[in-house]
MIKEGU-632521 format. One record per atom (N, C-alpha, C): x, y, z; residue number from 1; residue in one letter. Coordinates in nm, 3 decimals, always signed. Example, Ala and Ser with C-alpha at 12.3 -4.5 7.8 and 13.67 -1.06 7.14 Angstrom:
% residues 2
+---------+---------+---------+-----+---+
|       u |       v |       w |   k | r |
+---------+---------+---------+-----+---+
|  +1.319 |  -0.569 |  +0.780 |   1 | A |
|  +1.230 |  -0.450 |  +0.780 |   1 | A |
|  +1.320 |  -0.330 |  +0.780 |   1 | A |
|  +1.285 |  -0.225 |  +0.708 |   2 | S |
|  +1.367 |  -0.106 |  +0.714 |   2 | S |
|  +1.290 |  +0.003 |  +0.787 |   2 | S |
+---------+---------+---------+-----+---+
***
This chain:
% residues 102
+---------+---------+---------+-----+---+
|       u |       v |       w |   k | r |
+---------+---------+---------+-----+---+
|  +5.050 |  -2.410 |  +0.465 |   1 | M |
|  +5.170 |  -2.490 |  +0.466 |   1 | M |
|  +5.121 |  -2.621 |  +0.476 |   1 | M |
|  +5.192 |  -2.735 |  +0.424 |   2 | D |
|  +5.161 |  -2.855 |  +0.422 |   2 | D |
|  +5.230 |  -2.929 |  +0.560 |   2 | D |
|  +5.180 |  -3.025 |  +0.604 |   3 | D |
|  +5.263 |  -3.108 |  +0.727 |   3 | D |
|  +5.386 |  -3.146 |  +0.674 |   3 | D |
|  +5.483 |  -3.122 |  +0.759 |   4 | L |
|  +5.652 |  -3.175 |  +0.720 |   4 | L |
|  +5.658 |  -3.315 |  +0.757 |   4 | L |
|  +5.555 |  -3.323 |  +0.871 |   5 | H |
|  +5.612 |  -3.472 |  +0.909 |   5 | H |
|  +5.441 |  -3.553 |  +0.899 |   5 | H |
|  +5.459 |  -3.715 |  +0.844 |   6 | E |
|  +5.352 |  -3.758 |  +0.844 |   6 | E |
|  +5.300 |  -3.815 |  +0.971 |   6 | E |
|  +5.349 |  -3.818 |  +1.064 |   7 | M |
|  +5.284 |  -3.844 |  +1.153 |   7 | M |
|  +5.204 |  -3.733 |  +1.233 |   7 | M |
|  +5.203 |  -3.590 |  +1.169 |   8 | F |
|  +5.112 |  -3.528 |  +1.251 |   8 | F |
|  +4.981 |  -3.495 |  +1.143 |   8 | F |
|  +5.004 |  -3.549 |  +1.004 |   9 | T |
|  +4.886 |  -3.593 |  +0.946 |   9 | T |
|  +4.790 |  -3.698 |  +1.006 |   9 | T |
|  +4.889 |  -3.800 |  +1.036 |  10 | V |
|  +4.780 |  -3.938 |  +1.115 |  10 | V |
|  +4.736 |  -3.881 |  +1.210 |  10 | V |
|  +4.793 |  -3.793 |  +1.292 |  11 | F |
|  +4.743 |  -3.746 |  +1.426 |  11 | F |
|  +4.611 |  -3.683 |  +1.362 |  11 | F |
|  +4.589 |  -3.566 |  +1.295 |  12 | K |
|  +4.504 |  -3.472 |  +1.233 |  12 | K |
|  +4.413 |  -3.584 |  +1.193 |  12 | K |
|  +4.403 |  -3.659 |  +1.116 |  13 | N |
|  +4.282 |  -3.777 |  +1.091 |  13 | N |
|  +4.257 |  -3.853 |  +1.190 |  13 | N |
|  +4.331 |  -3.889 |  +1.263 |  14 | D |
|  +4.295 |  -3.986 |  +1.426 |  14 | D |
|  +4.205 |  -3.877 |  +1.496 |  14 | D |
|  +4.229 |  -3.802 |  +1.513 |  15 | F |
|  +4.159 |  -3.712 |  +1.629 |  15 | F |
|  +4.158 |  -3.549 |  +1.568 |  15 | F |
|  +4.041 |  -3.536 |  +1.527 |  16 | P |
|  +4.036 |  -3.439 |  +1.403 |  16 | P |
|  +3.969 |  -3.308 |  +1.522 |  16 | P |
|  +3.893 |  -3.355 |  +1.574 |  17 | E |
|  +3.837 |  -3.275 |  +1.677 |  17 | E |
|  +3.940 |  -3.193 |  +1.795 |  17 | E |
|  +4.038 |  -3.285 |  +1.834 |  18 | I |
|  +4.163 |  -3.265 |  +1.907 |  18 | I |
|  +4.203 |  -3.152 |  +1.866 |  18 | I |
|  +4.240 |  -3.220 |  +1.695 |  19 | Y |
|  +4.356 |  -3.113 |  +1.634 |  19 | Y |
|  +4.294 |  -3.028 |  +1.638 |  19 | Y |
|  +4.172 |  -2.955 |  +1.566 |  20 | Q |
|  +4.116 |  -2.827 |  +1.566 |  20 | Q |
|  +4.118 |  -2.767 |  +1.684 |  20 | Q |
|  +4.091 |  -2.830 |  +1.796 |  21 | G |
|  +4.098 |  -2.751 |  +1.917 |  21 | G |
|  +4.240 |  -2.677 |  +1.941 |  21 | G |
|  +4.320 |  -2.789 |  +1.937 |  22 | H |
|  +4.489 |  -2.757 |  +1.915 |  22 | H |
|  +4.514 |  -2.637 |  +1.852 |  22 | H |
|  +4.471 |  -2.638 |  +1.739 |  23 | E |
|  +4.559 |  -2.546 |  +1.666 |  23 | E |
|  +4.458 |  -2.436 |  +1.671 |  23 | E |
|  +4.329 |  -2.413 |  +1.714 |  24 | A |
|  +4.268 |  -2.291 |  +1.744 |  24 | A |
|  +4.339 |  -2.218 |  +1.858 |  24 | A |
|  +4.382 |  -2.305 |  +1.962 |  25 | L |
|  +4.470 |  -2.257 |  +2.070 |  25 | L |
|  +4.586 |  -2.194 |  +2.017 |  25 | L |
|  +4.676 |  -2.286 |  +1.939 |  26 | G |
|  +4.800 |  -2.237 |  +1.897 |  26 | G |
|  +4.790 |  -2.086 |  +1.823 |  26 | G |
|  +4.690 |  -2.060 |  +1.733 |  27 | K |
|  +4.658 |  -1.960 |  +1.657 |  27 | K |
|  +4.668 |  -1.839 |  +1.734 |  27 | K |
|  +4.572 |  -1.845 |  +1.837 |  28 | K |
|  +4.539 |  -1.727 |  +1.931 |  28 | K |
|  +4.613 |  -1.691 |  +1.989 |  28 | K |
|  +4.732 |  -1.815 |  +2.051 |  29 | I |
|  +4.828 |  -1.755 |  +2.131 |  29 | I |
|  +4.936 |  -1.703 |  +2.048 |  29 | I |
|  +4.978 |  -1.746 |  +1.923 |  30 | H |
|  +5.072 |  -1.689 |  +1.822 |  30 | H |
|  +5.048 |  -1.556 |  +1.792 |  30 | H |
|  +4.893 |  -1.562 |  +1.762 |  31 | E |
|  +4.867 |  -1.446 |  +1.678 |  31 | E |
|  +4.796 |  -1.326 |  +1.762 |  31 | E |
|  +4.743 |  -1.350 |  +1.910 |  32 | K |
|  +4.693 |  -1.219 |  +1.953 |  32 | K |
|  +4.760 |  -1.264 |  +2.075 |  32 | K |
|  +4.833 |  -1.319 |  +2.127 |  33 | G |
|  +4.897 |  -1.365 |  +2.259 |  33 | G |
|  +4.958 |  -1.212 |  +2.328 |  33 | G |
|  +5.034 |  -1.147 |  +2.215 |  34 | G |
|  +5.114 |  -0.999 |  +2.228 |  34 | G |
|  +5.170 |  -0.929 |  +2.141 |  34 | G |
|  +5.259 |  -0.861 |  +2.173 |  35 | P |
|  +5.315 |  -0.775 |  +2.070 |  35 | P |
|  +5.424 |  -0.799 |  +1.954 |  35 | P |
|  +5.480 |  -0.920 |  +2.006 |  36 | L |
|  +5.600 |  -0.979 |  +1.954 |  36 | L |
|  +5.576 |  -0.993 |  +1.779 |  36 | L |
|  +5.668 |  -0.939 |  +1.697 |  37 | P |
|  +5.610 |  -0.951 |  +1.529 |  37 | P |
|  +5.643 |  -1.135 |  +1.510 |  37 | P |
|  +5.571 |  -1.143 |  +1.439 |  38 | E |
|  +5.552 |  -1.292 |  +1.351 |  38 | E |
|  +5.730 |  -1.322 |  +1.343 |  38 | E |
|  +5.825 |  -1.305 |  +1.319 |  39 | K |
|  +5.956 |  -1.361 |  +1.256 |  39 | K |
|  +6.000 |  -1.389 |  +1.421 |  39 | K |
|  +6.023 |  -1.280 |  +1.506 |  40 | V |
|  +6.057 |  -1.306 |  +1.685 |  40 | V |
|  +5.981 |  -1.436 |  +1.709 |  40 | V |
|  +5.878 |  -1.422 |  +1.683 |  41 | R |
|  +5.760 |  -1.541 |  +1.756 |  41 | R |
|  +5.815 |  -1.674 |  +1.698 |  41 | R |
|  +5.847 |  -1.691 |  +1.588 |  42 | W |
|  +5.882 |  -1.798 |  +1.515 |  42 | W |
|  +6.054 |  -1.805 |  +1.558 |  42 | W |
|  +6.130 |  -1.752 |  +1.561 |  43 | L |
|  +6.245 |  -1.745 |  +1.612 |  43 | L |
|  +6.275 |  -1.811 |  +1.767 |  43 | L |
|  +6.163 |  -1.732 |  +1.882 |  44 | I |
|  +6.151 |  -1.792 |  +1.994 |  44 | I |
|  +6.125 |  -1.945 |  +1.986 |  44 | I |
|  +6.016 |  -2.001 |  +1.892 |  45 | K |
|  +5.976 |  -2.112 |  +1.894 |  45 | K |
|  +6.111 |  -2.205 |  +1.828 |  45 | K |
|  +6.202 |  -2.169 |  +1.745 |  46 | V |
|  +6.299 |  -2.237 |  +1.744 |  46 | V |
|  +6.367 |  -2.274 |  +1.853 |  46 | V |
|  +6.426 |  -2.162 |  +1.951 |  47 | A |
|  +6.482 |  -2.173 |  +2.042 |  47 | A |
|  +6.441 |  -2.281 |  +2.178 |  47 | A |
|  +6.286 |  -2.244 |  +2.163 |  48 | V |
|  +6.227 |  -2.339 |  +2.269 |  48 | V |
|  +6.230 |  -2.490 |  +2.226 |  48 | V |
|  +6.174 |  -2.530 |  +2.104 |  49 | S |
|  +6.209 |  -2.678 |  +2.047 |  49 | S |
|  +6.320 |  -2.724 |  +2.032 |  49 | S |
|  +6.427 |  -2.635 |  +2.023 |  50 | G |
|  +6.558 |  -2.666 |  +2.023 |  50 | G |
|  +6.631 |  -2.703 |  +2.192 |  50 | G |
|  +6.556 |  -2.653 |  +2.269 |  51 | V |
|  +6.627 |  -2.671 |  +2.394 |  51 | V |
|  +6.510 |  -2.764 |  +2.443 |  51 | V |
|  +6.396 |  -2.805 |  +2.397 |  52 | S |
|  +6.337 |  -2.897 |  +2.443 |  52 | S |
|  +6.376 |  -3.034 |  +2.389 |  52 | S |
|  +6.447 |  -3.034 |  +2.276 |  53 | R |
|  +6.506 |  -3.170 |  +2.216 |  53 | R |
|  +6.379 |  -3.236 |  +2.129 |  53 | R |
|  +6.293 |  -3.136 |  +2.100 |  54 | H |
|  +6.201 |  -3.176 |  +2.021 |  54 | H |
|  +6.209 |  -3.174 |  +1.855 |  54 | H |
|  +6.278 |  -3.220 |  +1.811 |  55 | S |
|  +6.351 |  -3.223 |  +1.634 |  55 | S |
|  +6.203 |  -3.207 |  +1.560 |  55 | S |
|  +6.112 |  -3.282 |  +1.552 |  56 | L |
|  +6.005 |  -3.282 |  +1.443 |  56 | L |
|  +5.960 |  -3.123 |  +1.484 |  56 | L |
|  +5.919 |  -3.069 |  +1.616 |  57 | A |
|  +5.872 |  -2.944 |  +1.633 |  57 | A |
|  +5.980 |  -2.826 |  +1.553 |  57 | A |
|  +6.157 |  -2.886 |  +1.631 |  58 | L |
|  +6.230 |  -2.789 |  +1.554 |  58 | L |
|  +6.238 |  -2.746 |  +1.431 |  58 | L |
|  +6.192 |  -2.895 |  +1.334 |  59 | E |
|  +6.227 |  -2.889 |  +1.173 |  59 | E |
|  +6.088 |  -2.794 |  +1.128 |  59 | E |
|  +6.011 |  -2.782 |  +1.205 |  60 | T |
|  +5.831 |  -2.735 |  +1.155 |  60 | T |
|  +5.897 |  -2.581 |  +1.200 |  60 | T |
|  +5.944 |  -2.576 |  +1.327 |  61 | H |
|  +5.950 |  -2.429 |  +1.353 |  61 | H |
|  +6.070 |  -2.344 |  +1.262 |  61 | H |
|  +6.176 |  -2.416 |  +1.196 |  62 | I |
|  +6.273 |  -2.351 |  +1.132 |  62 | I |
|  +6.193 |  -2.333 |  +1.023 |  62 | I |
|  +6.129 |  -2.398 |  +0.973 |  63 | A |
|  +6.051 |  -2.407 |  +0.825 |  63 | A |
|  +5.947 |  -2.274 |  +0.830 |  63 | A |
|  +5.903 |  -2.254 |  +0.917 |  64 | K |
|  +5.783 |  -2.160 |  +0.965 |  64 | K |
|  +5.899 |  -1.989 |  +0.996 |  64 | K |
|  +5.960 |  -2.012 |  +1.057 |  65 | A |
|  +6.057 |  -1.915 |  +1.078 |  65 | A |
|  +6.102 |  -1.853 |  +0.941 |  65 | A |
|  +6.191 |  -1.913 |  +0.855 |  66 | R |
|  +6.188 |  -1.890 |  +0.733 |  66 | R |
|  +6.105 |  -1.828 |  +0.658 |  66 | R |
|  +5.971 |  -1.896 |  +0.649 |  67 | K |
|  +5.872 |  -1.866 |  +0.593 |  67 | K |
|  +5.827 |  -1.711 |  +0.652 |  67 | K |
|  +5.840 |  -1.688 |  +0.735 |  68 | A |
|  +5.829 |  -1.539 |  +0.820 |  68 | A |
|  +5.937 |  -1.433 |  +0.767 |  68 | A |
|  +6.034 |  -1.497 |  +0.737 |  69 | G |
|  +6.148 |  -1.366 |  +0.688 |  69 | G |
|  +6.263 |  -1.399 |  +0.732 |  69 | G |
|  +6.264 |  -1.489 |  +0.841 |  70 | A |
|  +6.415 |  -1.527 |  +0.920 |  70 | A |
|  +6.517 |  -1.533 |  +0.855 |  70 | A |
|  +6.624 |  -1.491 |  +0.866 |  71 | T |
|  +6.744 |  -1.518 |  +0.773 |  71 | T |
|  +6.811 |  -1.653 |  +0.844 |  71 | T |
|  +6.907 |  -1.736 |  +0.751 |  72 | E |
|  +6.963 |  -1.844 |  +0.776 |  72 | E |
|  +7.077 |  -1.786 |  +0.930 |  72 | E |
|  +7.097 |  -1.610 |  +0.920 |  73 | E |
|  +7.157 |  -1.620 |  +1.020 |  73 | E |
|  +7.124 |  -1.587 |  +1.159 |  73 | E |
|  +7.000 |  -1.547 |  +1.165 |  74 | E |
|  +6.915 |  -1.539 |  +1.239 |  74 | E |
|  +6.848 |  -1.653 |  +1.341 |  74 | E |
|  +6.874 |  -1.765 |  +1.251 |  75 | I |
|  +6.778 |  -1.893 |  +1.292 |  75 | I |
|  +6.917 |  -1.936 |  +1.345 |  75 | I |
|  +7.031 |  -1.943 |  +1.319 |  76 | K |
|  +7.143 |  -1.998 |  +1.381 |  76 | K |
|  +7.163 |  -1.908 |  +1.504 |  76 | K |
|  +7.170 |  -1.786 |  +1.484 |  77 | H |
|  +7.198 |  -1.717 |  +1.659 |  77 | H |
|  +7.047 |  -1.791 |  +1.731 |  77 | H |
|  +6.950 |  -1.804 |  +1.711 |  78 | A |
|  +6.856 |  -1.838 |  +1.779 |  78 | A |
|  +6.926 |  -1.933 |  +1.845 |  78 | A |
|  +6.971 |  -2.049 |  +1.787 |  79 | L |
|  +7.040 |  -2.193 |  +1.808 |  79 | L |
|  +7.146 |  -2.182 |  +1.884 |  79 | L |
|  +7.241 |  -2.063 |  +1.859 |  80 | L |
|  +7.336 |  -2.055 |  +1.939 |  80 | L |
|  +7.344 |  -2.036 |  +2.095 |  80 | L |
|  +7.250 |  -1.941 |  +2.104 |  81 | L |
|  +7.153 |  -1.897 |  +2.243 |  81 | L |
|  +7.142 |  -2.017 |  +2.310 |  81 | L |
|  +7.124 |  -2.132 |  +2.262 |  82 | L |
|  +7.118 |  -2.265 |  +2.402 |  82 | L |
|  +7.237 |  -2.270 |  +2.427 |  82 | L |
|  +7.323 |  -2.258 |  +2.367 |  83 | I |
|  +7.493 |  -2.304 |  +2.469 |  83 | I |
|  +7.476 |  -2.278 |  +2.579 |  83 | I |
|  +7.491 |  -2.133 |  +2.642 |  84 | Q |
|  +7.488 |  -2.105 |  +2.732 |  84 | Q |
|  +7.388 |  -2.119 |  +2.881 |  84 | Q |
|  +7.270 |  -2.159 |  +2.828 |  85 | T |
|  +7.140 |  -2.177 |  +2.893 |  85 | T |
|  +7.105 |  -2.333 |  +2.908 |  85 | T |
|  +7.140 |  -2.428 |  +2.764 |  86 | A |
|  +7.116 |  -2.540 |  +2.796 |  86 | A |
|  +7.228 |  -2.657 |  +2.810 |  86 | A |
|  +7.344 |  -2.572 |  +2.727 |  87 | G |
|  +7.448 |  -2.675 |  +2.702 |  87 | G |
|  +7.460 |  -2.724 |  +2.572 |  87 | G |
|  +7.617 |  -2.710 |  +2.546 |  88 | F |
|  +7.656 |  -2.753 |  +2.410 |  88 | F |
|  +7.626 |  -2.884 |  +2.346 |  88 | F |
|  +7.608 |  -2.990 |  +2.408 |  89 | P |
|  +7.536 |  -3.105 |  +2.359 |  89 | P |
|  +7.399 |  -3.086 |  +2.288 |  89 | P |
|  +7.323 |  -3.000 |  +2.357 |  90 | T |
|  +7.181 |  -2.972 |  +2.338 |  90 | T |
|  +7.195 |  -2.889 |  +2.197 |  90 | T |
|  +7.278 |  -2.796 |  +2.225 |  91 | F |
|  +7.290 |  -2.731 |  +2.091 |  91 | F |
|  +7.330 |  -2.767 |  +1.947 |  91 | F |
|  +7.423 |  -2.876 |  +1.985 |  92 | M |
|  +7.448 |  -2.969 |  +1.875 |  92 | M |
|  +7.391 |  -3.040 |  +1.793 |  92 | M |
|  +7.262 |  -3.087 |  +1.902 |  93 | E |
|  +7.128 |  -3.186 |  +1.895 |  93 | E |
|  +7.101 |  -3.094 |  +1.786 |  93 | E |
|  +7.037 |  -2.956 |  +1.821 |  94 | A |
|  +6.941 |  -2.862 |  +1.750 |  94 | A |
|  +7.011 |  -2.844 |  +1.606 |  94 | A |
|  +7.156 |  -2.756 |  +1.638 |  95 | Y |
|  +7.197 |  -2.763 |  +1.486 |  95 | Y |
|  +7.243 |  -2.868 |  +1.381 |  95 | Y |
|  +7.234 |  -3.005 |  +1.463 |  96 | S |
|  +7.203 |  -3.122 |  +1.377 |  96 | S |
|  +7.066 |  -3.108 |  +1.274 |  96 | S |
|  +7.006 |  -3.118 |  +1.358 |  97 | T |
|  +6.842 |  -3.076 |  +1.261 |  97 | T |
|  +6.822 |  -2.974 |  +1.178 |  97 | T |
|  +6.884 |  -2.855 |  +1.216 |  98 | Y |
|  +6.912 |  -2.771 |  +1.135 |  98 | Y |
|  +6.962 |  -2.800 |  +1.036 |  98 | Y |
|  +7.126 |  -2.840 |  +1.010 |  99 | K |
|  +7.212 |  -2.867 |  +0.916 |  99 | K |
|  +7.134 |  -2.969 |  +0.787 |  99 | K |
|  +7.043 |  -3.059 |  +0.879 | 100 | R |
|  +6.998 |  -3.180 |  +0.791 | 100 | R |
|  +6.920 |  -3.098 |  +0.723 | 100 | R |
|  +6.864 |  -2.978 |  +0.734 | 101 | M |
|  +6.764 |  -2.895 |  +0.653 | 101 | M |
|  +6.798 |  -2.792 |  +0.577 | 101 | M |
|  +6.924 |  -2.788 |  +0.559 | 102 | T |
|  +6.974 |  -2.656 |  +0.488 | 102 | T |
|  +7.026 |  -2.754 |  +0.347 | 102 | T |
+---------+---------+---------+-----+---+
***
């Protein structure tokens, strides 16, 4: 998958060794950290990046969730779960990011 954000490409070019270590750790956690199916892991990452208000990460995680087979309804459900835990404004910010991608 190509980088969705230019700044991530800049980071990779400016700090290649740090990027490689970061990427290796992320891959190990994602693929070998436990029994959750890939689609579920990406949906969790959608919710975590949404609640953390990290819009660039949220865009990346939405794209990867779609690639892993998550439906639009599943992605929206993951975002709706933010309302009761993190509040309606946090949901609206994440949902706005999602809507910009549709």
